[in-house]
C-alpha positions in Angstrom: 20.7 -18.9 -24.6 19.7 -21.0 -21.7 21.5 -18.8 -19.2 20.1 -15.6 -20.8 16.5 -17.1 -20.5 17.1 -18.0 -16.9 18.5 -14.6 -16.1 15.4 -12.9 -17.7 13.1 -15.2 -15.8 14.8 -14.4 -12.5 14.7 -10.7 -13.2 11.1 -10.9 -14.3 10.1 -12.7 -11.1 11.9 -10.0 -9.1 10.1 -7.3 -10.9 6.7 -8.9 -10.5 7.3 -9.7 -6.8 8.4 -6.1 -6.0 5.4 -4.6 -7.8 3.0 -7.1 -6.2 4.3 -6.2 -2.8 4.2 -2.5 -3.6 0.5 -2.8 -4.6 -0.4 -4.9 -1.6 1.1 -2.4 0.8 -0.7 0.6 -0.7 -4.0 1.8 0.6 -6.8 2.1 -1.9 -8.3 5.5 -2.5 -8.0 9.0 -1.1 -10.2 12.0 -0.7 -10.3 15.6 0.2 -11.7 15.7 3.7 -10.7 19.3 4.4 -12.9 21.8 6.0 -14.8 21.6 9.3 -11.5 21.5 11.1 -13.0 21.7 14.5 -15.8 19.2 14.0 -15.7 16.0 16.0 -12.6 16.9 18.1 -14.0 14.9 21.1 -14.5 11.8 19.0 -13.6 8.6 20.8 -13.0 10.4 24.2 -16.3 9.6 25.6 -17.1 13.3 26.6 -19.3 14.3 23.6 -21.6 12.4 21.4 -20.6 12.9 17.7 -21.5 11.3 14.4 -19.3 8.7 12.9 -18.5 11.1 10.0 -17.4 13.8 12.5 -15.3 11.3 14.5 -13.6 10.0 11.4 -12.8 13.6 10.2 -11.1 14.2 13.5 -9.2 10.8 13.2 -8.1 11.6 9.7 -6.7 15.0 10.7 -5.0 13.7 13.9 -3.4 10.8 12.1 -2.2 13.0 9.3 -0.6 15.5 11.7 1.2 12.6 13.6 3.7 12.5 10.7 5.0 8.9 11.2 4.2 5.5 12.7 5.4 1.9 13.0 3.5 -0.5 10.8 2.7 -4.2 11.0 0.6 -5.6 8.1 -0.5 -8.9 6.6 -2.0 -9.2 3.1 -3.6 -12.2 1.4 -4.4 -12.0 -2.4 -6.3 -15.3 -3.0 -3.9 -18.0 -4.2 -1.5 -15.5 -5.6 0.3 -14.6 -2.4 0.3 -14.0 1.3 2.6 -11.3 2.7 3.8 -9.8 5.9 5.2 -6.3 6.2 6.9 -4.6 9.1 8.7 -1.3 9.5 8.0 2.4 9.8 6.6 5.1 7.5 6.7 8.9 7.6 4.6 11.4 5.6 5.5 14.8 6.8 7.4 15.8 3.7 6.4 13.2 1.1 6.3 9.5 1.7 9.4 7.9 3.3 10.2 4.8 5.2 11.5 1.2 5.3 9.4 -2.0 5.3 10.6 -5.6 5.4 8.3 -7.7 3.1 8.1 -11.4 3.6 6.1 -13.6 1.2 4.6 -16.4 3.3 2.6 -18.3 0.8 0.9 -18.5 -2.7 2.4 -18.7 -6.1 4.5 -15.6 -5.7 6.3 -17.0 -2.7 6.9 -20.4 -4.4 8.3 -18.8 -7.5 10.5 -16.4 -5.6 11.9 -19.3 -3.6 12.7 -21.3 -6.7 14.0 -18.5 -8.9 15.6 -16.0 -6.4 16.4 -18.2 -3.4 14.5 -15.9 -1.0 11.0 -15.0 0.0 11.7 -11.6 1.5 12.9 -8.2 0.4 13.4 -4.7 1.8 11.1 -2.0 0.5 12.3 1.6 0.8 9.9 4.5 0.1 11.2 8.0 -0.9 9.1 10.9 -2.1 9.9 10.3 -5.8 10.5 6.6 -6.0 10.2 3.1 -4.5 13.2 0.8 -4.0 13.2 -2.9 -3.6 16.2 -5.0 -2.4 15.9 -8.4 -3.8 18.8 -10.5 -2.5 22.1 -12.1 -3.6 20.8 -14.4 -6.4 19.1 -11.4 -8.0 22.3 -9.4 -7.7 24.2 -12.2 -9.6 21.7 -11.8 -12.5 21.8 -7.9 -12.4 25.4 -7.1 -12.6 26.0 -7.2 -8.8 23.3 -4.7 -8.0 20.9 -5.5 -5.2 18.3 -2.7 -5.5 15.7 -1.9 -8.1 14.5 1.7 -8.3 10.9 2.3 -9.5 10.2 6.0 -10.2 6.6 6.6 -9.5 6.3 8.3 -12.9 7.3 5.0 -14.5 4.4 3.1 -13.0 2.0 4.6 -15.5 4.2 3.5 -18.4 4.4 0.0 -16.9 0.7 -0.6 -16.5 -1.3 2.1 -18.2 -4.3 3.4 -16.3 -3.9 1.0 -13.4 -0.3 2.1 -13.1 -1.3 5.7 -13.0 -3.7 4.9 -10.2 -1.0 2.9 -8.4 1.3 5.9 -8.7 -1.4 8.1 -7.2 -2.0 5.7 -4.3 1.7 4.8 -3.7 2.5 8.5 -3.0 -0.3 8.5 -0.4 0.5 5.2 1.5 -0.2 6.5 5.0 -2.5 5.3 7.8 -5.0 8.1 7.3 -5.7 6.9 3.7 -7.9 4.1 5.2 -9.8 6.7 7.2 -10.2 8.8 4.0 -11.4 5.7 2.1 -14.1 5.1 4.7 -15.1 8.7 4.7 -15.3 8.7 0.9 -17.6 5.7 0.9 -20.6 7.6 2.3 -21.4 4.4 4.3 -19.9 4.7 7.8 -21.2 3.1 10.9 -20.0 3.0 14.5 -19.7 -0.7 15.5 -18.7 -0.2 19.2 -16.0 0.2 21.7 -13.2 -2.5 21.6 -9.7 -3.2 22.9 -6.9 -3.7 20.4 -3.6 -4.9 21.7 -4.4 -3.5 25.1 -5.6 -0.1 23.7 -9.2 1.1 24.1 -10.6 2.0 20.7 -13.7 2.8 18.8 -14.5 0.6 15.8 -16.0 2.0 12.6 -17.0 0.1 9.4 -18.3 0.7 5.9 -18.4 -0.5 2.3 -16.8 1.1 -0.7 -17.6 0.7 -4.4 -14.0 0.5 -5.8 -14.5 1.9 -9.3 -16.8 4.7 -8.0 -14.2 5.6 -5.4 -11.4 5.9 -7.9 -13.6 8.2 -10.1 -14.5 10.4 -7.1 -11.1 10.7 -5.4 -8.3 10.4 -8.0 -6.8 13.1 -10.0 -6.8 10.9 -13.1 -8.6 12.1 -16.3 -11.8 10.6 -17.6 -10.1 8.3 -20.2 -7.8 6.8 -17.6 -10.6 6.3 -15.1 -12.7 4.5 -17.7 -9.8 2.2 -18.5 -9.1 1.6 -14.8 -12.8 0.7 -14.1 -12.5 -1.8 -17.0 -9.4 -3.3 -15.5 -11.0 -3.5 -12.1 -14.0 -5.3 -13.5 -11.7 -7.7 -15.4 -9.9 -8.4 -12.1 -13.3 -9.2 -10.5 -13.1 -6.3 -8.0 -16.4 -4.5 -7.3 -16.6 -3.6 -3.6 -14.4 -3.4 -0.6 -15.2 -3.4 3.1 -13.3 -1.2 5.5 -13.0 -1.6 9.3 -10.9 0.8 11.4 -10.2 1.1 15.1 -9.4 4.6 16.5 -7.9 5.3 20.0 -8.8 8.1 22.4 -6.2 10.4 20.8 -8.0 10.1 17.4 -5.2 8.0 16.0 -5.7 4.9 13.8 -4.7 1.7 15.6 -5.9 -1.0 13.3 -7.5 -1.4 9.9 -8.9 -4.3 7.9 -9.7 -4.0 4.2 -11.4 -6.8 2.3 -12.4 -7.2 -1.3 -13.1 -9.9 -3.9 -10.8 -10.5 -6.9 -10.9 -13.0 -9.8 -8.1 -14.9 -8.1 -9.8 -14.9 -4.7 -10.4 -12.7 -1.7 -8.1 -9.8 -1.0 -7.6 -9.1 2.8 -5.3 -6.7 4.4 -4.9 -6.2 8.2 -2.6 -3.5 9.5 -1.6 -2.3 13.0 -0.2 1.2 13.7 1.8 2.3 16.7 4.5 4.6 18.0 3.1 7.7 16.2 5.8 10.3 15.8 8.7 7.7 15.7 11.8 9.0 13.9 12.1 7.7 10.3 15.1 8.3 8.2 14.9 6.4 4.9 17.9 7.0 2.7 18.3 6.5 -1.0 20.4 3.2 -1.6 23.9 3.6 -3.0 23.8 4.5 -6.7 26.4 1.9 -7.4 24.2 -0.8 -5.9 21.0 0.3 -7.6 19.5 -0.5 -11.0 16.8 1.6 -12.5 13.7 -0.4 -13.4 13.5 1.0 -16.9 17.2 0.5 -17.6 16.8 -3.1 -16.3 14.1 -3.8 -18.7 16.2 -2.6 -21.6 19.1 -4.7 -20.6 17.0 -7.8 -20.3 15.1 -7.4 -23.6 12.0 -5.6 -22.3 10.7 -8.3 -19.9 7.8 -6.8 -18.0 6.1 -9.7 -16.3 
């Protein structure tokens, strides 16, 4: 009984850590910024004065067409966790890529260290699912398998309306989502010209009402959106500030998103570089992978 309880606890921690990291690395929101394809093409180049909205439309289009990029990000969720992510993502044919996630602080890192003997994992994104490689101690508790597979369709079953929203956002975890988020806010300002890691950029900023954004820019139905807004309110999330830095090729170089949660402030900073880099994420070996839903059944339905 004791070994079974320990096994369930370890698997539960692995599941929670993987999903927390997944949520932290996804950008909030998305919007349809199609149309006006030629508006703002000179944004950031210093040759034509354009509005912030026009400049961001150009940046959103250019970043989307770039297809892939290297990513470095840090996320802090109050006292719950702090996280570093590094790797590359592609979005030309559905989401793909590999990130190394390292939990550097907070209760998640402490619990992972105690229960799993590691504070890092590999996150692999494919168009239909997200995979998390948890380490050797997890494998010992999961029949020798190192990877957990989370089908995006299963996220809704896991967490209801918030899971459906997470699924929606996870399949759109690309740099231009932050640009779309800022465009959707209706509150965009040009802050000024700044240098980021040796690159000349233009800095834009704005504020988003989180629940309103979800209602405007998600494909979820009315009942799911109502439940999501309630969950966001319970989590203490009401607004989010967005800052982005765009280079003279209309590509996103840096973003900072900040919001308040019941557990403290949520802050994510990300840097993007090497647009067009080759990304070839492969599905992990089937014999070394456990499906999330099957894992829950084997371990008595542990979900948290």
